[in-house]
FIFI-79694 format. One record per residue (C-alpha): x, y, z. Coordinates in steps of 0.25 Angstrom, whole numbers, plus 5000, padded with zeros to 4 digits. Each point is the difference from the previous one (the first is absolute). Layout:
N
XYZ ...
END
This chain:
850
500050005000 501250095002 500549984986 499850124991 500349994986 500650124994 498850044991 499149995012 500950105008 500150094988 498550004998 499850035015 500950125000 499550054986 498650005006 500550095012 500750094990 498750014991 499250035013 500950115004 499950064986 498549995000 499950075014 501050114996 499050094994 499350015014 501350055006 500350124991 499350134997 499150034988 501150084993 501049895002 499049904995 499850084988 501449984996 500049855001 500349934987 498849944993 500449865002 499950015015 498749995008 499350125003 498849955008 499950035015 499149945011 498750084999 499750065014 498649985005 499150125003 500349995015 501450024997 500050114990 498650065002 498849994990 498649954999 499449864999 498550014995 499149894997 498850044991 498749934999 499150014988 498650025004 499149894995 498850085003 500550104989 500249894990 498649955003 499450144999 500750034987 499649874994 498650025004 499950134994 500649954987 499149894999 498850095002 500550084989 500249884991 498649955003 499450144996 500950014988 499749864994 498550015003 499950144993 500849954988 499049884999 498850105001 499549925012 499250085011 500349985014 499750055014 500649995014 501549994996 500850005013 501249935006 500249965014 501249925006 500549914989 498749994992 499350094990 498549984997 499150064989 498649974996 499649994985 498750074997 499549914990 500149855004 500149964985 501350074999 500749925012 500749914990 500550114992 500550075013 500749885004 500749994987 500450155000 500649985014 500749874997 501350074997 500150045015 500049855004 501149964990 501249935004 501350085002 501449954998 500850035012 501349964993 501349965008 500849884999 498949905001 499050084992 498549985004 498850085000 498950055010 498650055000 499950145005 498550005001 498849914999 498650024996 498749965007 498650014995 498950035010 498550024999 499250114993 501250044991 501050015011 501549984996 501149995010 501550014997 500949955011 501550045000 500849885004 501150005011 500949944990 499750124991 500350105012 501349925003 500550014986 499750155000 500750025013 501249924995 500050094987 499950135009 501149965009 500949984988 499650134994 500250075014 501449955002 500450074987 499350135004 500649995014 501449974994 499950134991 499550085012 501249965009 501050014989 499650154998 500450025014 501549984996 500249895011 501149894998 499649854999 498650005004 499349865002 498649994994 499449865000 498749925001 499749935012 498849905000 498850034991 499750145003 501250075007 501250084996 501350025008 500750134998 501450025007 500750134997 501450005008 500650145004 498650074998 500050135007 498550034999 499249885002 498750095001 500250044986 500249864995 498749965007 499250124994 500549964986 499649855002 498750035007 499450084988 499349924989 500350134991 498849984991 500050134992 498850044992 499550134993 498550025001 499050124998 499450085011 498550005000 499450145002 498649964998 499649995015 500650075012 501049925007 499350005014 498749964993 500749884994 500649975014 498750015007 499249924989 500449924989 501050054990 499649994985 500149874993 501449974996 500650095010 500649995014 500550095011 501550005002 500850095010 501350074998 501349995007 499950135007 499850035015 498850015001 499649914988 499250074989 498949914993 499849994985 498949934992 500849934989 499649914989 500349855001 500450004985 501550004999 500650104989 501449955001 500749915010 501449995006 500249884991 500250094988 501150085007 501449984995 500850105009 499850085012 501050105007 500050095011 500250154996 499850145004 498950094994 500650124994 498850095003 499949985015 501349925003 499249895007 500449854998 499149934990 500049864992 500250014985 499449884993 500149954985 499049904994 500249904989 499450024986 498749935004 499950085013 500450134993 498949984990 498949975010 500450125009 500050094989 498649964996 499550015014 500650145002 499450054986 498649965004 500150065014 500650134999 499650095011 499749885009 500849955012 500549865000 500649925012 501349935001 499849895010 501049915007 499449885008 498650065001 500650145005 499950124992 501450064998 499550124992 498950054992 500550104990 499150064989 500249974985 500350144994 500449944987 500249874993 501349925005 500549944987 501549985003 499849875009 500650065012 499650095012 500250035015 499449955013 500050105011 499449985014 500850075011 501249914999 501350015007 501249964992 500149865007 498549974997 500150054986 501249904998 499249895007 498850024991 500950004988 500649875005 498749945001 499550044987 501249954993 500049875007 498549974996 498849975009 499949885008 498949904996 499550005015 500250065013 501349955008 499950005015 501250005009 499849875009 501450005006 501150115001 501449995006 500850134999 501350035006 500750145000 501450014995 500550045013 499549885007 500649924988 501450065003 499849975015 499649854997 501349984991 500950065011 499349915011 500149884991 501450024996 500450025015 499249885005 500649914989 501550055003 499849985015 499449864998 501049964990 501250045009 499449935012 499849874992 501450014994 500650025014 499149895006 500549904989 501450045001 500049985016 499549864999 500749944988 501250094998 500649974986 498849924996 499150115005 500850094991 499749914988 498550005004 500150165000 500650014986 498949904996 498950095006 500650134993 499949924987 498649965004 499650145001 500750044987 499249894993 498750055006 500250144995 500549954986 498749914999 499150125004 500750094990 499949894989 498549975002 499650155002 499549975014 499550115009 500850015013 499050045011 500350025015 499449875003 500949954989 501250055008 499449935012 500049874991 501550024997 500350025015 499349885003 500749934989 501350045007 499649945013 499649874993 501149994990 501049965011 499149885003 500649924988 501450035004 499749975015 499449864995 501249974992 501050045011 499349935011 499949874991 501550024998 500350015015 499149885003 500849914990 501350055006 499549965014 499749864994 501449984996 500050044985 501250084995 499750154997 500049994985 499149875001 499150085010 499950124990 499649914989 498949925008 499550135007 499750074987 499449874994 499149975012 499650155002 499550014986 498749935002 499750075012 500350144994 499049974988 498949955009 500150115010 500150114989 498849944991 499050015012 500450155001 499950024985 498649945000 499550105010 500750124992 499449954986 498650005006 500250135007 500450064986 498849944992 499050045011 500650135005 500050144995 500950125000 501150005010 499749865005 500349954986 501450085000 500349925013 499649874994 500950034988 501250035007 499849895010 499849904988 501350054993 500750005013 499749855003 500549964986 501350085000 500249955014 500149864995 500950034989 500950095009 500149915012 500249874993 500750034987 500850135003 500349965015 500449864995 500950054989 500750105010 500249885010 500549914989 501050114995 500550025015 500149855002 500949984987 500950125004 500149985015 499849855001 499450025015 500149875009 499150055011 498750095002 500450145001 500350055014 499050124998 498849915000 499350025014 498849924999 500549895008 499350055012 498749934995 500849864999 499549905010 498750065003 499049895005 498750085003 498849915002 499150094992 498949894999 500049995015 499350145001 499149984988 498749985009 500350135008 500350084987 498749944994 499250055011 500750145000 499850014985 498649955000 499650115010 500750114992 499449954987 498649995007 500250145006 500350054986 498849944993 499150055011 500650144999 499949994985 498549965001 499750115011 500950114999 500449994985 501150054992 500250154998 499849994985 500750114992 499350064988 500549894991 498949915006 498950105005 500250124990 500250145004 501250094999 501450025006 500750134999 501450035005 500250155003 501250085004 499950145005 500650114991 500550075013 500249955014 499349875006 498749944995 498850045009 499249875002 498950075007 499950114990 499949904989 498949925007 499250125002 500150054986 499749874994 498849975009 499350114994 500049944986 499049895004 500849894995 499749905011 501149945009 501450074999 501249965007 501350095001 501249955006 501550035001 500949934989 501549995001 500550145003 499250115007 499750084987 499349884994 498649955002 499249884995 498550024997 499049894998 498650024995 499049895000 499349954987 499050094995 498649954997 499950064987 500949914993 501350024992 499750154996 499650035014 501449955004 500750104990 499150115005 500449985014 501550014997 499750124992 499350075012 501249965009 501050054990 499350144998 499950015016 501449975003 500950024988 500350155004 500849955013 500449854997 500749934989 499249884995 501249895000 499149884997 498649974996 499449875000 498549984996 499349864999 498650004995 499049895006 500049914987 501549995000 500149985015 499149884999 500849944989 501350025008 499449935012 499649884991 501349994993 500850015013 499249885006 500249924987 501450035000 500349955013 499249874998 500649984986 501450025006 499849905011 499349904990 501250014990 501049985011 499349885006 500049934987 501550034998 500449945013 499049884999 500749974987 501450025005 499849935014 498849935005 498650045004 500450015015 501050104996 499150084992 498950005011 501150045010 500550114992 498650064997 499649995015 501350075004 499750114989 498650025005 500550025014 500950114995 498950064992 499050005012 501050065009 500450114991 498650034998 499950005015 501150105000 499250104991 498849985009 500650035013 501050114996 498950074992 501050014988 499450034987 499749884991 500250034985 500649954988 501450005005 499549925012 499649894990 501450014994 500649985013 499149885004 500349934987 501550035002 499949945014 499449884994 501149984990 501150035011 499349905010 499949894990 501550034996 500449975014 499149885001 500449944987 501550015005 499649925013 499149904992 501249984990 500949955011 498949925007 499849934986 501449974999 500149955014 498849914998 500749934989 501349985008 499449975014 498849904997 499849965014 500350135008 498750045008 499450124992 500050105012 501549975001 500350014985 499250134999 500850065012 501349954993 499650074987 499650135007 501350015008 500949974988 499350114992 499950105012 501250084996 499550024986 498650045006 500650105010 500950064990 499050024989 499050055009 501050105006 500550054987 498550024995 499650075013 501350094998 499650044986 498550035004 500450075012 500850104992 498850024991 499150025012 500950105006 500450084988 499149964989 498950115003 498650005005 499449954987 500549865002 500250005015 498749925002 500449904989 501449985006 499449995014 499149884996 501249944993 500950005013 498949945008 499849904988 501449954999 500149985015 498749925000 500449934988 501349955006 499249955012 498949934992 501049924992 500549945013 498849995009 498949994990 500449944987 500949895007 499049955011 498949984989 500849894994 499949925013 498550035002 499849954986 500949885002 501050024989 500649864996 501549994997 499749884990 499450104989 501550054998 500649864999 500649994986 500949904994 501250105000 499950005015 500549865001 501450064995 500050105012 500449945014 498950005009 500750075012 498750035006 499849855004 501250005009 499650135006 498749955004 
END
């Protein structure tokens, strides 16, 4: 195993050099990177919104809008088709997803059905698989009644098409802001995610995305006074619309559209030369210019309304025909609002309203603070782990540290290559990887020490140690990888960033600890030809331990049963302090522009807004405060209105550093996904351990893991810490870590079961735990050191996450010894299931011992 061919050694070092080259763009300035030769990589790790500031907004296309539009369209189609066929009708109306009409002459019912037949024709939906759907069905009732039902399949098809169209419109609007690398993608059937890093003004982005921007030019009806139309019924074919003024001015306008925004080819903000006010200049295409010229020629002297999303922007009088195909829109604009309107008109109208159902905005100053905190925490954790490994393993610890540095280099290289986004939880994943990465080296080194104690020569011990540790390393890391992969597919936002870095870290750890460490050890052996274990190895203090762990199992079972029962009862009675991810609402992080944050003043000012329960508490330094607002009863739009009210109330004295808004629909889905994620993770790991070991091992691992999850939930219940999405990430990581520890112990038990066939099971378990005790303690200690650095110096945002992780590592270490192992005794694990033919070649030293 220690033999390395020349090509393999070259391949390993070329991989490290290539990784360094890939990571290099992250270490230089923009100007220096611009001078890089074209053949060198230029991609950098993309910083998440929580590190560089920006906005994450989830938009939902309103199904009700699509249904309403489809219903109006169907009513219009029925009217047109029956008129073209000269069929008289009455009672044409649409309600819900149905349109009904009564044919006046029952003898014309068949002709009417034939005239309406095109409405029920199959529509091709395209795509890879092709296929078609029926958007409407036709039913015949009594006395000439016909009913057209709009199908759910038809509505879903319209929603899919509208989302596709909306993505392009949103992309054009965001691109007009001049931001770099925005992410715009579909999520599910009716949602769009918009991520704009580095955005300085998230309110402007929301304003641009919230507007449908349907522009129409219609004539103003002067045949009746406006107030009379408001009090009674406006003339047929007209409606009352209001202007954007304060107070709004009503107008009676015709429903008939002269020209729409679809005919625009350009719109630009400009300055009116006569009064120096900002206006929006527009230009029509040839068809729109012709229709606009005809309309203005026929209505000289009359006013016409320029309408945006059913609000009158302005209603100028037509003094002369406008035949050039261009004009101006005025309406008390500022320079910014004129620019925004021009952006909306150039990008085009949305097919339906998009509602903000989730918002996570981070200010640039908080992003800079997060980067600083993450770097400080990572450096402190890394230095602490390096010193720890060097103290216990000396020269071998130095090799492990070099492998750990290489591991971090590989992680950053892979993140750069795949274009992954590095978030603050992602940094936490890297720091956690540092703590766990040394586990593989500890497993190898402790195996080597064990073989030396058994009388092997040092070189033989190295060879056997690497070989026997390999299977344990794979089993231990695969269980954590399963949890990380499920976390990625079922998580969202920053949680996914954590899952990505943790998954990549697990893969690079296996390479760095096994191939790179093994290569360096092989090189050292060839050059120095050592005969003995290096004197710097100081883990002999664990040798000769013979703790009777199983003798205490009844007491530990009682204690853990009481704690677990208390956690379950607390969960059922007190409940978790759910964050906005699971119950909806808003979280706003504020920082006073001058002096300290006045929590009493914040509470008093916000309580007057009638937004329900509002909490204001200190957060980090005295100048910062965290405001929590309960979920609003009016749904997603009410959540946005609440944040806008708070912003208008406090923005004069406070900087809005972070805003998170989760609507009720999203919070319900996140709750479901979180529960399914934990269950799916446990099920996948159960299957893996069952396949690799035996059913008793799988059952023991799951019972121990459930114990860890229950106690961690109890921690959240009794400390009152907020339980949010990062808490789910913490629980799933604890699951992976706990199973990692359990699998190492189980692996040694499986090995001993094959060697000592007649040794009593409690004695065999104690022996296995004692022989792996040094690895268990050292790995737990390094992980705790790494997490402690993150907890103390990583900042407030991830403090609850790392606190849960610290508790979980301690509990996971305990459960791997006192829960997972005794379960094997309770379920009467039989050693004969491991007796194989190759065991006959191994001397049964256990028989003599027993």
